N, C-alpha and C positions, 0 to 999 in steps of 0.2 A: 939169266940174270946179258945178254945180247940185247933183251927187250926194255929195259933201262937203257940201255946207252940209247936205242935209236929211237926211245923217246925226250931221251935229254938233245939229244939232234934235230928234232922236229920241232916245226913252229904248232903255236896256239892252237892254226885253225884244226890239223890233220889227227893234234890226240885228239882235241874230242870230242868229234867225233868219231876219236877211235869208244871214243866213253863211252857216248850216245849207242851203238854199235853196242859195247861191250852189257849196254844194262841194258836193251832195248835185248838183248838174250841170257839171260835172266832177269827177267823178268815172264821170254816164253813159257818157263821151264821147261822138263822134259830133261833134263839135266841128272847127271850123278853127282850125289852129295862131292865128290871129288872134283868132277866138274864144276860146281856151282864152284864150291873155294878156291878153286886157279881162279876163273871170273874176279871172282871179288876181291880176291887179292890185286889182278891188273887192272880192274879199274878204280881202287884203294892209290895204288901207284900212277896212272892217269889222272886221278885228279888232284894227288897232289902235287905231281909234274905241272897243270892246267890253271896251277892258286899260286906257283911258284910266281909263270911266266908271266899272271897276273899285276904280283905284287909290282912286277919286277917294271913292267906297264905302269905303273902306278906311282911308280918309283919316278923313271920318270919322266914321264911327263908333271908331277913336283914343282920337277928338278927343270925342268924347261920352264915352269908359272914364273920362278923363283929371278930364275938365267931374263927373263923379257918383263922383270915387273917395273912396275914405275918406280925411281929411289924414294925413297922413303925421307921425311924432310924433320923426322920426328917427334913432329907435336902437329896436330889436327891442321891443315891449309883451311883457310874459303875459297872458294872460289874465283870470285871477284874483290878485291879488296874493299877495302870498307872505310871512307874517311870523310873529308867534307866536303862530302857531297852535297849542291842540293837538293831538298827535299821537292817533289811536284807535289802539290795536294790536290788532293782532291776535289773532283767539278759538282 
């Protein structure tokens, strides 16, 4: 349980590094079934926490984009006003 609390405090990069190390250990093989299951469980928890952090970052980016987006006018506006301007005939 202490590992879960530690994972909740860590940032994305250290968690992801731990996840990579866990996957590498599983891929190496030579582990008992119990060791493999324990590593798999740890890896799933790390992956879940990484996903949570990525979702939080995505939400923050979306909020920032909305905050800094120009206000919508309700309709499509033209970049230049069209009026009674004289057309220049082609030569």
